[in-house]
FILO-578735 format. One record per residue (C-alpha): z negated, x negated, y; chain; residue number from 0. Coordinates in steps of 0.1 Angstrom, whole numbers, always signed. Layout:
<atoms>
ATOM    zz    xx    yy unit pos
ATOM     Z     X     Y    A NUM
...
</atoms>
This chain:
<atoms>
ATOM    zz    xx    yy unit pos
ATOM -1326  -335  +339    A   0
ATOM -1327  -372  +338    A   1
ATOM -1309  -403  +350    A   2
ATOM -1315  -436  +348    A   3
ATOM -1293  -469  +351    A   4
ATOM -1281  -481  +317    A   5
ATOM -1267  -515  +300    A   6
ATOM -1235  -508  +277    A   7
ATOM -1261  -520  +249    A   8
ATOM -1280  -494  +254    A   9
ATOM -1256  -466  +254    A  10
ATOM -1239  -481  +222    A  11
ATOM -1264  -488  +205    A  12
ATOM -1275  -478  +164    A  13
ATOM -1298  -446  +179    A  14
ATOM -1272  -425  +197    A  15
ATOM -1240  -410  +196    A  16
ATOM -1216  -392  +216    A  17
ATOM -1191  -359  +215    A  18
ATOM -1164  -351  +230    A  19
ATOM -1168  -309  +240    A  20
ATOM -1149  -283  +227    A  21
ATOM -1141  -278  +267    A  22
ATOM -1134  -310  +275    A  23
ATOM -1097  -322  +281    A  24
ATOM -1078  -349  +258    A  25
ATOM -1084  -384  +267    A  26
ATOM -1058  -391  +292    A  27
ATOM -1061  -428  +308    A  28
ATOM -1031  -442  +313    A  29
ATOM -1018  -477  +315    A  30
ATOM -1023  -487  +343    A  31
ATOM -1060  -470  +348    A  32
ATOM -1072  -490  +311    A  33
ATOM -1046  -526  +328    A  34
ATOM -1072  -518  +362    A  35
ATOM -1106  -517  +341    A  36
ATOM -1104  -542  +318    A  37
ATOM -1088  -566  +345    A  38
ATOM -1116  -560  +368    A  39
ATOM -1145  -567  +335    A  40
ATOM -1130  -599  +329    A  41
ATOM -1128  -607  +370    A  42
ATOM -1167  -598  +370    A  43
ATOM -1173  -617  +338    A  44
ATOM -1156  -645  +356    A  45
ATOM -1166  -648  +391    A  46
ATOM -1200  -648  +373    A  47
ATOM -1211  -614  +387    A  48
ATOM -1248  -608  +374    A  49
ATOM -1237  -571  +373    A  50
ATOM -1206  -548  +368    A  51
ATOM -1213  -509  +378    A  52
ATOM -1186  -484  +357    A  53
ATOM -1198  -452  +372    A  54
ATOM -1218  -424  +361    A  55
ATOM -1219  -401  +325    A  56
ATOM -1232  -371  +323    A  57
ATOM -1244  -355  +290    A  58
ATOM -1265  -329  +273    A  59
ATOM -1286  -339  +250    A  60
ATOM -1280  -320  +219    A  61
ATOM -1309  -295  +206    A  62
ATOM -1306  -302  +165    A  63
ATOM -1303  -340  +174    A  64
ATOM -1324  -366  +199    A  65
ATOM -1299  -388  +200    A  66
ATOM -1265  -368  +203    A  67
ATOM -1251  -364  +231    A  68
ATOM -1223  -342  +245    A  69
ATOM -1203  -354  +275    A  70
ATOM -1196  -338  +300    A  71
ATOM -1187  -368  +325    A  72
ATOM -1177  -401  +316    A  73
ATOM -1150  -394  +282    A  74
ATOM -1125  -413  +296    A  75
ATOM -1146  -447  +308    A  76
ATOM -1168  -444  +279    A  77
ATOM -1135  -441  +253    A  78
ATOM -1114  -473  +268    A  79
ATOM -1142  -493  +266    A  80
ATOM -1150  -482  +227    A  81
ATOM -1112  -493  +235    A  82
ATOM -1119  -526  +240    A  83
ATOM -1146  -535  +218    A  84
ATOM -1128  -526  +195    A  85
ATOM -1100  -550  +199    A  86
ATOM -1125  -575  +211    A  87
ATOM -1136  -571  +175    A  88
ATOM -1108  -578  +161    A  89
ATOM -1096  -612  +179    A  90
ATOM -1134  -628  +176    A  91
ATOM -1139  -646  +143    A  92
ATOM -1177  -645  +148    A  93
ATOM -1188  -629  +117    A  94
ATOM -1220  -623  +130    A  95
ATOM -1204  -608  +166    A  96
ATOM -1180  -589  +147    A  97
ATOM -1210  -570  +126    A  98
ATOM -1228  -561  +160    A  99
ATOM -1195  -547  +177    A 100
ATOM -1185  -525  +145    A 101
ATOM -1225  -515  +143    A 102
ATOM -1222  -503  +184    A 103
ATOM -1188  -483  +170    A 104
ATOM -1184  -472  +139    A 105
ATOM -1214  -482  +117    A 106
ATOM -1213  -495   +82    A 107
ATOM -1238  -485   +51    A 108
ATOM -1245  -525   +41    A 109
ATOM -1250  -517    +6    A 110
ATOM -1217  -494    +0    A 111
ATOM -1202  -506   +21    A 112
ATOM -1185  -469   +36    A 113
ATOM -1180  -463   +69    A 114
ATOM -1203  -439   +92    A 115
ATOM -1187  -416  +115    A 116
ATOM -1186  -435  +149    A 117
ATOM -1205  -436  +174    A 118
ATOM -1183  -414  +197    A 119
ATOM -1168  -383  +180    A 120
ATOM -1134  -372  +200    A 121
ATOM -1112  -346  +200    A 122
ATOM -1100  -333  +160    A 123
ATOM -1066  -341  +172    A 124
ATOM -1070  -381  +177    A 125
ATOM -1099  -379  +156    A 126
ATOM -1084  -399  +125    A 127
ATOM -1062  -415  +140    A 128
ATOM -1092  -430  +165    A 129
ATOM -1112  -435  +136    A 130
ATOM -1088  -454  +110    A 131
ATOM -1061  -463  +129    A 132
ATOM -1079  -480  +165    A 133
ATOM -1109  -488  +150    A 134
ATOM -1104  -500  +113    A 135
ATOM -1068  -511  +116    A 136
ATOM -1053  -492   +86    A 137
ATOM -1017  -487   +89    A 138
ATOM -1012  -454   +73    A 139
ATOM -1035  -432   +96    A 140
ATOM -1007  -438  +126    A 141
ATOM  -986  -409  +125    A 142
ATOM  -949  -408  +124    A 143
ATOM  -947  -381  +154    A 144
ATOM  -975  -387  +174    A 145
ATOM  -990  -364  +208    A 146
ATOM  -991  -377  +236    A 147
ATOM -1025  -379  +234    A 148
ATOM -1020  -406  +205    A 149
ATOM  -996  -424  +220    A 150
ATOM -1023  -433  +249    A 151
ATOM -1044  -444  +220    A 152
ATOM -1027  -463  +204    A 153
ATOM -1003  -480  +241    A 154
ATOM -1040  -485  +257    A 155
ATOM -1051  -507  +224    A 156
ATOM -1024  -523  +224    A 157
ATOM -1023  -531  +265    A 158
ATOM -1063  -541  +258    A 159
ATOM -1052  -564  +227    A 160
ATOM -1017  -579  +249    A 161
ATOM -1051  -590  +277    A 162
ATOM -1072  -604  +255    A 163
ATOM -1050  -625  +230    A 164
ATOM -1041  -658  +240    A 165
ATOM -1083  -663  +251    A 166
ATOM -1101  -691  +235    A 167
ATOM -1128  -676  +216    A 168
ATOM -1155  -691  +235    A 169
ATOM -1141  -672  +260    A 170
ATOM -1141  -640  +241    A 171
ATOM -1178  -642  +232    A 172
ATOM -1188  -643  +268    A 173
ATOM -1167  -617  +277    A 174
ATOM -1187  -590  +252    A 175
ATOM -1217  -608  +262    A 176
ATOM -1213  -595  +298    A 177
ATOM -1197  -563  +284    A 178
ATOM -1231  -553  +267    A 179
ATOM -1254  -567  +292    A 180
ATOM -1240  -570  +324    A 181
ATOM -1220  -537  +330    A 182
ATOM -1243  -507  +338    A 183
ATOM -1237  -471  +338    A 184
ATOM -1259  -443  +355    A 185
ATOM -1270  -423  +325    A 186
ATOM -1278  -384  +334    A 187
ATOM -1288  -361  +310    A 188
ATOM -1299  -329  +305    A 189
ATOM -1314  -308  +278    A 190
ATOM -1300  -276  +285    A 191
ATOM -1270  -260  +274    A 192
ATOM -1255  -233  +298    A 193
ATOM -1257  -263  +323    A 194
ATOM -1234  -280  +311    A 195
ATOM -1212  -258  +328    A 196
ATOM -1223  -259  +360    A 197
ATOM -1223  -294  +358    A 198
ATOM -1187  -294  +349    A 199
ATOM -1180  -274  +376    A 200
ATOM -1197  -295  +400    A 201
ATOM -1180  -326  +391    A 202
ATOM -1148  -307  +407    A 203
ATOM -1170  -303  +440    A 204
ATOM -1174  -337  +439    A 205
ATOM -1138  -342  +444    A 206
ATOM -1135  -353  +410    A 207
ATOM -1101  -348  +392    A 208
ATOM -1107  -317  +372    A 209
ATOM -1072  -297  +370    A 210
ATOM -1071  -257  +371    A 211
ATOM -1068  -260  +335    A 212
ATOM -1098  -279  +329    A 213
ATOM -1118  -256  +350    A 214
ATOM -1095  -225  +332    A 215
ATOM -1108  -238  +297    A 216
ATOM -1146  -244  +306    A 217
ATOM -1146  -204  +316    A 218
ATOM -1133  -195  +283    A 219
ATOM -1159  -212  +264    A 220
ATOM -1189  -205  +287    A 221
ATOM -1177  -166  +286    A 222
ATOM -1183  -162  +247    A 223
ATOM -1217  -186  +253    A 224
ATOM -1217  -207  +225    A 225
ATOM -1206  -186  +196    A 226
ATOM -1190  -211  +169    A 227
ATOM -1167  -188  +154    A 228
ATOM -1151  -184  +190    A 229
ATOM -1153  -214  +201    A 230
ATOM -1131  -225  +170    A 231
ATOM -1113  -201  +175    A 232
ATOM -1100  -212  +215    A 233
ATOM -1101  -250  +208    A 234
ATOM -1074  -245  +186    A 235
ATOM -1055  -219  +206    A 236
ATOM -1061  -240  +238    A 237
ATOM -1047  -275  +216    A 238
ATOM -1020  -255  +201    A 239
ATOM -1013  -252  +234    A 240
ATOM -1015  -284  +251    A 241
ATOM  -995  -300  +218    A 242
ATOM  -966  -271  +230    A 243
ATOM  -971  -283  +270    A 244
ATOM  -986  -317  +271    A 245
ATOM -1018  -320  +291    A 246
ATOM  -998  -332  +322    A 247
ATOM  -977  -304  +324    A 248
ATOM -1005  -273  +317    A 249
ATOM -1011  -267  +359    A 250
ATOM  -976  -263  +361    A 251
ATOM  -974  -241  +334    A 252
ATOM -1003  -217  +344    A 253
ATOM  -987  -215  +379    A 254
ATOM  -956  -205  +365    A 255
ATOM  -971  -176  +343    A 256
ATOM  -996  -162  +368    A 257
ATOM  -964  -158  +387    A 258
ATOM  -951  -142  +355    A 259
ATOM  -970  -111  +346    A 260
ATOM  -966  -100  +391    A 261
ATOM  -968   -62  +394    A 262
ATOM  -958   -60  +427    A 263
ATOM  -935   -77  +450    A 264
ATOM  -956   -98  +469    A 265
ATOM  -948  -136  +471    A 266
ATOM  -986  -148  +477    A 267
ATOM  -998  -154  +441    A 268
ATOM -1035  -162  +435    A 269
ATOM -1023  -190  +410    A 270
ATOM -1054  -214  +409    A 271
ATOM -1084  -212  +385    A 272
ATOM -1098  -181  +411    A 273
ATOM -1071  -159  +400    A 274
ATOM -1075  -169  +367    A 275
ATOM -1111  -162  +367    A 276
ATOM -1105  -130  +386    A 277
ATOM -1080  -120  +357    A 278
ATOM -1105  -129  +328    A 279
ATOM -1127  -100  +342    A 280
ATOM -1104   -75  +352    A 281
ATOM -1077   -76  +330    A 282
ATOM -1090   -94  +297    A 283
ATOM -1124   -79  +308    A 284
ATOM -1141  -110  +300    A 285
ATOM -1123  -115  +267    A 286
ATOM -1114  -152  +261    A 287
ATOM -1097  -148  +229    A 288
ATOM -1076  -123  +239    A 289
ATOM -1063  -143  +272    A 290
ATOM -1061  -179  +250    A 291
ATOM -1036  -156  +228    A 292
ATOM -1021  -142  +255    A 293
ATOM -1015  -180  +268    A 294
ATOM -1007  -195  +240    A 295
ATOM  -974  -169  +233    A 296
ATOM  -964  -176  +275    A 297
ATOM  -964  -216  +263    A 298
ATOM  -943  -213  +232    A 299
ATOM  -921  -186  +252    A 300
ATOM  -920  -213  +282    A 301
ATOM  -917  -242  +264    A 302
ATOM  -885  -225  +246    A 303
ATOM  -866  -217  +283    A 304
ATOM  -876  -256  +295    A 305
ATOM  -866  -273  +262    A 306
ATOM  -835  -246  +258    A 307
ATOM  -841  -236  +225    A 308
ATOM  -817  -206  +218    A 309
ATOM  -789  -202  +194    A 310
ATOM  -769  -189  +213    A 311
ATOM  -743  -208  +230    A 312
ATOM  -739  -185  +261    A 313
ATOM  -772  -188  +270    A 314
ATOM  -778  -227  +265    A 315
ATOM  -750  -229  +289    A 316
ATOM  -766  -202  +317    A 317
ATOM  -804  -222  +312    A 318
ATOM  -791  -256  +310    A 319
ATOM  -775  -246  +348    A 320
ATOM  -804  -229  +364    A 321
ATOM  -822  -258  +351    A 322
ATOM  -799  -281  +376    A 323
ATOM  -813  -260  +403    A 324
ATOM  -834  -273  +430    A 325
ATOM  -869  -256  +420    A 326
ATOM  -876  -235  +395    A 327
ATOM  -887  -200  +407    A 328
ATOM  -859  -185  +380    A 329
ATOM  -882  -192  +356    A 330
ATOM  -912  -165  +360    A 331
ATOM  -887  -139  +357    A 332
ATOM  -872  -153  +323    A 333
ATOM  -909  -157  +309    A 334
ATOM  -913  -122  +319    A 335
ATOM  -893  -111  +295    A 336
ATOM  -895  -129  +266    A 337
ATOM  -934  -124  +270    A 338
ATOM  -927   -87  +270    A 339
ATOM  -901   -95  +239    A 340
ATOM  -930  -111  +219    A 341
ATOM  -963   -89  +226    A 342
ATOM  -945   -50  +228    A 343
ATOM  -921   -61  +198    A 344
ATOM  -895   -36  +218    A 345
ATOM  -864   -56  +234    A 346
ATOM  -835   -71  +204    A 347
ATOM  -818  -108  +215    A 348
ATOM  -790   -87  +222    A 349
ATOM  -806   -70  +255    A 350
ATOM  -823  -108  +263    A 351
ATOM  -784  -120  +267    A 352
ATOM  -775   -94  +285    A 353
ATOM  -810   -97  +310    A 354
ATOM  -804  -132  +314    A 355
ATOM  -765  -132  +322    A 356
ATOM  -769  -102  +344    A 357
ATOM  -798  -118  +364    A 358
ATOM  -780  -149  +364    A 359
ATOM  -749  -139  +380    A 360
ATOM  -772  -116  +406    A 361
ATOM  -798  -149  +409    A 362
ATOM  -769  -173  +417    A 363
ATOM  -755  -150  +449    A 364
ATOM  -780  -160  +464    A 365
ATOM  -779  -194  +463    A 366
ATOM  -737  -197  +466    A 367
ATOM  -741  -176  +497    A 368
ATOM  -774  -204  +508    A 369
ATOM  -797  -176  +517    A 370
ATOM  -832  -188  +525    A 371
ATOM  -860  -195  +498    A 372
ATOM  -877  -157  +506    A 373
ATOM  -844  -141  +503    A 374
ATOM  -832  -153  +475    A 375
ATOM  -863  -150  +456    A 376
ATOM  -868  -109  +463    A 377
ATOM  -840  -106  +428    A 378
ATOM  -869  -125  +408    A 379
ATOM  -901  -102  +421    A 380
ATOM  -877   -71  +413    A 381
ATOM  -873   -78  +386    A 382
ATOM  -908   -89  +373    A 383
ATOM  -920   -57  +387    A 384
ATOM  -900   -38  +359    A 385
ATOM  -912   -59  +336    A 386
ATOM  -945   -65  +340    A 387
ATOM  -946   -22  +345    A 388
ATOM  -927   -13  +315    A 389
ATOM  -897    +1  +327    A 390
ATOM  -868    +7  +304    A 391
ATOM  -846   -20  +297    A 392
ATOM  -816    -3  +313    A 393
ATOM  -842    +3  +345    A 394
ATOM  -849   -34  +343    A 395
ATOM  -812   -37  +345    A 396
ATOM  -808   -15  +375    A 397
ATOM  -839   -35  +397    A 398
ATOM  -815   -67  +395    A 399
ATOM  -779   -53  +410    A 400
ATOM  -787   -36  +442    A 401
ATOM  -788   -80  +449    A 402
ATOM  -758   -83  +442    A 403
ATOM  -732   -93  +466    A 404
ATOM  -694   -96  +447    A 405
ATOM  -675  -104  +482    A 406
ATOM  -709  -125  +496    A 407
ATOM  -699  -149  +463    A 408
ATOM  -662  -145  +469    A 409
ATOM  -662  -159  +506    A 410
ATOM  -688  -186  +498    A 411
ATOM  -667  -198  +472    A 412
ATOM  -640  -208  +495    A 413
ATOM  -662  -222  +519    A 414
ATOM  -664  -258  +521    A 415
ATOM  -696  -267  +492    A 416
ATOM  -702  -306  +493    A 417
ATOM  -737  -315  +518    A 418
ATOM  -748  -349  +509    A 419
ATOM  -784  -343  +520    A 420
ATOM  -783  -316  +493    A 421
ATOM  -763  -320  +461    A 422
ATOM  -778  -305  +433    A 423
ATOM  -764  -270  +437    A 424
ATOM  -727  -287  +437    A 425
ATOM  -733  -306  +401    A 426
ATOM  -748  -276  +390    A 427
ATOM  -715  -257  +398    A 428
ATOM  -690  -283  +385    A 429
ATOM  -713  -288  +355    A 430
ATOM  -709  -251  +347    A 431
ATOM  -670  -255  +353    A 432
ATOM  -671  -288  +328    A 433
ATOM  -691  -266  +302    A 434
ATOM  -664  -239  +303    A 435
ATOM  -637  -260  +294    A 436
ATOM  -653  -273  +261    A 437
ATOM  -654  -254  +230    A 438
ATOM  -676  -233  +215    A 439
ATOM  -697  -254  +192    A 440
ATOM  -720  -267  +215    A 441
ATOM  -731  -277  +247    A 442
ATOM  -721  -307  +260    A 443
ATOM  -752  -339  +274    A 444
ATOM  -745  -354  +300    A 445
ATOM  -766  -388  +308    A 446
ATOM  -768  -416  +334    A 447
ATOM  -761  -412  +368    A 448
ATOM  -737  -392  +379    A 449
ATOM  -723  -386  +418    A 450
ATOM  -699  -362  +431    A 451
ATOM  -663  -373  +440    A 452
ATOM  -641  -367  +466    A 453
ATOM  -605  -367  +452    A 454
ATOM  -591  -368  +481    A 455
ATOM  -615  -394  +503    A 456
ATOM  -639  -388  +531    A 457
ATOM  -622  -414  +547    A 458
ATOM  -581  -419  +547    A 459
ATOM  -577  -455  +550    A 460
ATOM  -546  -458  +528    A 461
ATOM  -510  -444  +535    A 462
ATOM  -510  -426  +506    A 463
ATOM  -533  -397  +520    A 464
ATOM  -521  -400  +558    A 465
ATOM  -484  -392  +544    A 466
ATOM  -496  -362  +526    A 467
ATOM  -522  -349  +546    A 468
ATOM  -527  -344  +584    A 469
ATOM  -565  -352  +604    A 470
ATOM  -565  -314  +608    A 471
ATOM  -554  -306  +571    A 472
ATOM  -584  -332  +558    A 473
ATOM  -606  -318  +574    A 474
ATOM  -605  -282  +559    A 475
ATOM  -605  -293  +530    A 476
ATOM  -624  -324  +518    A 477
ATOM  -653  -301  +512    A 478
ATOM  -636  -277  +493    A 479
ATOM  -644  -271  +453    A 480
ATOM  -608  -282  +447    A 481
ATOM  -613  -313  +461    A 482
ATOM  -650  -324  +443    A 483
ATOM  -651  -334  +412    A 484
ATOM  -679  -352  +387    A 485
ATOM  -680  -389  +374    A 486
ATOM  -703  -416  +367    A 487
ATOM  -722  -436  +397    A 488
ATOM  -703  -470  +390    A 489
ATOM  -668  -455  +385    A 490
ATOM  -676  -434  +421    A 491
ATOM  -683  -469  +439    A 492
ATOM  -647  -483  +425    A 493
ATOM  -626  -454  +434    A 494
ATOM  -641  -451  +471    A 495
ATOM  -608  -441  +492    A 496
ATOM  -582  -458  +468    A 497
ATOM  -550  -437  +464    A 498
ATOM  -546  -417  +438    A 499
ATOM  -527  -437  +417    A 500
ATOM  -552  -460  +414    A 501
ATOM  -583  -435  +414    A 502
ATOM  -569  -423  +381    A 503
ATOM  -569  -457  +367    A 504
ATOM  -608  -453  +375    A 505
ATOM  -616  -421  +363    A 506
ATOM  -595  -428  +327    A 507
ATOM  -621  -456  +323    A 508
ATOM  -641  -447  +286    A 509
ATOM  -678  -441  +293    A 510
ATOM  -705  -441  +274    A 511
ATOM  -724  -422  +292    A 512
ATOM  -708  -394  +303    A 513
ATOM  -675  -374  +298    A 514
ATOM  -663  -346  +324    A 515
ATOM  -629  -327  +313    A 516
ATOM  -624  -312  +349    A 517
ATOM  -619  -351  +357    A 518
ATOM  -593  -362  +328    A 519
ATOM  -578  -334  +334    A 520
ATOM  -571  -350  +366    A 521
ATOM  -555  -377  +354    A 522
ATOM  -525  -356  +342    A 523
ATOM  -519  -353  +372    A 524
ATOM  -481  -371  +388    A 525
ATOM  -503  -370  +429    A 526
ATOM  -530  -349  +450    A 527
ATOM  -514  -332  +479    A 528
ATOM  -521  -295  +493    A 529
ATOM  -503  -281  +465    A 530
ATOM  -523  -297  +438    A 531
ATOM  -557  -292  +460    A 532
ATOM  -545  -257  +457    A 533
ATOM  -539  -249  +425    A 534
ATOM  -573  -268  +412    A 535
ATOM  -594  -245  +436    A 536
ATOM  -575  -214  +431    A 537
ATOM  -589  -223  +396    A 538
ATOM  -625  -235  +396    A 539
ATOM  -626  -210  +422    A 540
ATOM  -617  -181  +396    A 541
ATOM  -639  -198  +365    A 542
ATOM  -671  -193  +389    A 543
ATOM  -660  -158  +392    A 544
ATOM  -652  -149  +362    A 545
ATOM  -690  -161  +354    A 546
ATOM  -710  -149  +381    A 547
ATOM  -686  -115  +399    A 548
ATOM  -704   -85  +390    A 549
</atoms>
């Protein structure tokens, strides 16, 4: 291993090329990282500081070439530096400087004027965008539909261009010279391929932000031991996973997938990197290809759940409602059922619809009764055991039913439901009632800021309310389901403690952001008194009983 300080002009030089290995994460720096780097560099240049240290860069020399390196650490900085120099090349008018920067980024044959490979070879997913659109400015290579990583290249290039575009020519030329001659990197080089993985993992112990997904991908490549065919297959599979889930969501998906394969009721899960490493050895016999394919299929099903991509309207309503809850402890159970259906081809869609309908009913009993998380999750872990132990469909359903409590649900629905510090469950219930009132052609989309409105206000400030409700009766019904509805944030502030006639005017105002049938129905009432409340409360409780009672 060799380490030395190098100027950027010695890093980006005609006799060196850099490749981002397949096991590396995609480019992930965002706007804030890029703005900070370009601003720090410019301030260092402006203050005439003799040198600016940009960190370390760890590379493995490739056996086929003395001057080609795999970048193990430093991808984000090196890639962003190339974006900065690319924008400087576009802005500077001096042809000699433009040619020099061209040669450092994308060498060109001076005789044929054909461009060579970029000095930095990035992932194949972003390669054409980087080479042709970013480095050459060819608009034809900007995709109509971009991925999240492609967006970072485009947005960061724009951030850099906007930062530099108003500066004078001499300023840009001097800044370019400063970047090449005064910015230093500690260049660490090794010739051992196997050590790349060791170095990669050591970085995590040094506190650098390597995620579980980074480490897992690294381990999959390590297991296949540089087998070219297997490397390409894992690279393609993992790239598909990243496209489906998006890089920023990978660790969350890996956690949920690990829970979804549990075969016991123990709530403790080895969900991190160590858990997956053990699974690779014990469950897959170090078959990295098989594990990658399983994860890809699970990613597709996970995305289907999160995006609510189902044809059956009842299923769409169930998924939409569950997604309104404060956490996603329900997702692994549904993911496990879909994964088993994908893997074993043994359940049809009617089975899935019956499963998710039964699961939601019983699961919601725990929520409405306000059970603690550990008790509420018992049905989830019972389901996981049944699914992953390869029990039959009827046996899976039989593991759900014992957790039901129709009587407890009925009692809870008639209790006070509004809690000012935690309204997501109540909103979910009101959304669900509202969805039941619409036609069966599609599912409604709710947008904007939505709040819970007390029809009988929490403070009886007007004669209208005082004449219809005693203080005792007011406190009894104020937070019950029948006295609650959904409304936009602006309308809520308008309605406040007004009498019912004023409230109806506010409720009926056109609202481009949201429209609630349960709120519009109130406008058909002549007044809001005891009888109106009782009738509406009975109807709303009845709707939720029909949805959630077994």
